[in-house]
ROTI-863185 format. One record per residue (C-alpha): residue number from 1; x, z, y. Coordinates in steps of 0.02 Angstrom, whole numbers, always signed. Layout:
! residues N
R    i    east      up   north
R  NUM       X       Z       Y
...
***
This chain:
! residues 197
R    i    east      up   north
R    1   -8165   -2526   +6970
R    2   -8295   -2373   +6973
R    3   -8321   -2264   +6865
R    4   -8489   -2191   +6844
R    5   -8506   -2020   +6771
R    6   -8635   -1950   +6699
R    7   -8652   -1733   +6646
R    8   -8724   -1667   +6491
R    9   -8674   -1580   +6336
R   10   -8619   -1669   +6177
R   11   -8698   -1652   +6004
R   12   -8875   -1699   +5950
R   13   -8965   -1544   +5968
R   14   -8909   -1581   +6144
R   15   -8976   -1759   +6182
R   16   -9157   -1747   +6242
R   17   -9134   -1572   +6322
R   18   -9173   -1582   +6545
R   19   -8989   -1528   +6551
R   20   -8913   -1716   +6451
R   21   -9027   -1810   +6607
R   22   -8839   -1886   +6647
R   23   -8796   -1949   +6502
R   24   -8965   -2007   +6463
R   25   -8930   -2097   +6604
R   26   -8777   -2167   +6553
R   27   -8853   -2230   +6412
R   28   -8978   -2293   +6509
R   29   -8869   -2416   +6617
R   30   -8718   -2463   +6474
R   31   -8905   -2514   +6368
R   32   -8938   -2633   +6543
R   33   -8761   -2700   +6505
R   34   -8775   -2720   +6316
R   35   -8625   -2626   +6279
R   36   -8606   -2461   +6159
R   37   -8514   -2291   +6278
R   38   -8407   -2260   +6109
R   39   -8226   -2261   +6147
R   40   -8132   -2101   +6168
R   41   -8046   -2084   +6327
R   42   -7990   -1924   +6422
R   43   -8097   -1833   +6319
R   44   -8247   -1941   +6374
R   45   -8340   -2073   +6273
R   46   -8321   -2216   +6407
R   47   -8382   -2409   +6413
R   48   -8300   -2533   +6551
R   49   -8429   -2645   +6613
R   50   -8492   -2743   +6727
R   51   -8631   -2694   +6815
R   52   -8708   -2793   +6972
R   53   -8556   -2877   +7012
R   54   -8450   -2740   +6989
R   55   -8306   -2676   +6846
R   56   -8367   -2486   +6788
R   57   -8317   -2387   +6685
R   58   -8449   -2277   +6615
R   59   -8396   -2091   +6559
R   60   -8497   -1947   +6461
R   61   -8390   -1815   +6453
R   62   -8365   -1707   +6287
R   63   -8273   -1572   +6354
R   64   -8450   -1477   +6373
R   65   -8545   -1449   +6529
R   66   -8438   -1311   +6609
R   67   -8286   -1404   +6590
R   68   -8338   -1587   +6649
R   69   -8188   -1594   +6800
R   70   -8077   -1607   +6656
R   71   -8122   -1741   +6619
R   72   -8197   -1814   +6779
R   73   -8013   -1784   +6845
R   74   -7916   -1853   +6721
R   75   -8019   -2037   +6729
R   76   -7970   -2049   +6871
R   77   -7807   -2005   +6872
R   78   -7769   -2138   +6734
R   79   -7865   -2292   +6794
R   80   -7803   -2236   +6979
R   81   -7997   -2216   +7042
R   82   -8003   -2138   +7203
R   83   -8162   -2011   +7200
R   84   -8235   -2139   +7347
R   85   -8269   -2256   +7199
R   86   -8347   -2100   +7105
R   87   -8523   -2095   +7053
R   88   -8592   -1951   +6957
R   89   -8782   -1905   +6890
R   90   -8856   -1759   +6820
R   91   -8999   -1644   +6806
R   92   -9087   -1543   +6940
R   93   -9177   -1405   +6923
R   94   -9242   -1427   +7099
R   95   -9325   -1595   +7102
R   96   -9473   -1632   +6989
R   97   -9441   -1703   +6837
R   98   -9479   -1902   +6881
R   99   -9389   -1881   +7042
R  100   -9198   -1944   +7091
R  101   -9084   -1908   +7248
R  102   -8946   -1970   +7294
R  103   -8802   -1853   +7407
R  104   -8634   -1895   +7475
R  105   -8586   -1696   +7438
R  106   -8657   -1537   +7429
R  107   -8647   -1377   +7322
R  108   -8631   -1351   +7156
R  109   -8798   -1257   +7182
R  110   -8773   -1167   +7022
R  111   -8763   -1325   +6940
R  112   -8592   -1260   +6802
R  113   -8534   -1458   +6777
R  114   -8561   -1471   +6974
R  115   -8440   -1322   +6999
R  116   -8306   -1392   +6875
R  117   -8285   -1591   +6942
R  118   -8280   -1510   +7133
R  119   -8148   -1351   +7068
R  120   -8037   -1492   +6969
R  121   -8065   -1637   +7109
R  122   -8029   -1481   +7261
R  123   -8178   -1557   +7356
R  124   -8374   -1584   +7332
R  125   -8365   -1721   +7442
R  126   -8399   -1835   +7299
R  127   -8578   -1959   +7274
R  128   -8712   -1891   +7171
R  129   -8848   -1964   +7077
R  130   -8957   -1793   +7065
R  131   -9112   -1841   +6911
R  132   -9255   -1694   +6954
R  133   -9299   -1592   +6794
R  134   -9423   -1507   +6884
R  135   -9405   -1275   +6860
R  136   -9456   -1198   +6701
R  137   -9643   -1159   +6680
R  138   -9677    -958   +6743
R  139   -9809    -865   +6670
R  140   -9870    -717   +6771
R  141   -9737    -754   +6907
R  142   -9607    -731   +6799
R  143   -9485    -894   +6698
R  144   -9541    -888   +6509
R  145   -9406    -859   +6394
R  146   -9242    -817   +6488
R  147   -9264    -943   +6613
R  148   -9182   -1122   +6682
R  149   -9030   -1091   +6540
R  150   -9161   -1073   +6410
R  151   -9254   -1208   +6470
R  152   -9112   -1333   +6518
R  153   -9041   -1324   +6336
R  154   -9216   -1338   +6261
R  155   -9268   -1510   +6193
R  156   -9410   -1627   +6313
R  157   -9573   -1632   +6254
R  158   -9666   -1807   +6210
R  159   -9741   -1787   +6406
R  160   -9589   -1735   +6481
R  161   -9483   -1894   +6393
R  162   -9610   -2003   +6452
R  163   -9597   -1959   +6623
R  164   -9418   -1944   +6622
R  165   -9376   -2091   +6554
R  166   -9451   -2210   +6705
R  167   -9332   -2113   +6820
R  168   -9188   -2150   +6713
R  169   -9249   -2363   +6763
R  170   -9245   -2271   +6919
R  171   -9049   -2228   +6915
R  172   -8990   -2353   +6866
R  173   -9074   -2446   +6997
R  174   -9006   -2332   +7110
R  175   -8863   -2384   +7069
R  176   -8840   -2535   +7083
R  177   -8887   -2540   +7260
R  178   -8750   -2411   +7292
R  179   -8620   -2529   +7216
R  180   -8712   -2690   +7295
R  181   -8775   -2599   +7469
R  182   -8709   -2460   +7503
R  183   -8742   -2273   +7474
R  184   -8817   -2273   +7635
R  185   -8959   -2414   +7584
R  186   -8960   -2300   +7418
R  187   -9011   -2163   +7506
R  188   -9127   -2248   +7614
R  189   -9225   -2325   +7471
R  190   -9215   -2209   +7351
R  191   -9208   -2001   +7452
R  192   -9349   -2060   +7542
R  193   -9472   -2130   +7378
R  194   -9403   -1927   +7313
R  195   -9488   -1881   +7463
R  196   -9658   -1948   +7470
R  197   -9712   -1898   +7303
***
């Protein structure tokens, strides 16, 4: 059994914000599997399904981003799943919108959800699929509004959502490649694609 978690914030006001790219990716995987992420378990919405021939549990923590680790750790514990069988999808400001990258470990890089997961698990050694959401636009060299936090929690425009939509399909494929061919093959395929764009 693999645990596949998307990070985000619960509530309709956050549904289509950049910070919810992880939730949107889980919803896309669920749509491909023809299931709904609607069961409540360990402070998350979850569903068991099969993806690329593997048993998986899809999860969207309902703890709000900063406490995502509470839910992730509880799910791993309850289901007796090892950290090596965890895949987490989340938004990444440092990558352009429309790209994604896979990493086996890494620092939080200012991402509070990632900080929470690593803090609760006691390690940064877990597989992550980072979905690029780009940086907030600049005006006269300064960030519009107050910067990253405002940008991450502001609903995306139609054009941005269309771009994100394409990368969500890539995210599903990336998870499938991780499951069927391994992390190395997935990094090879998707990280190269990202750097050539």
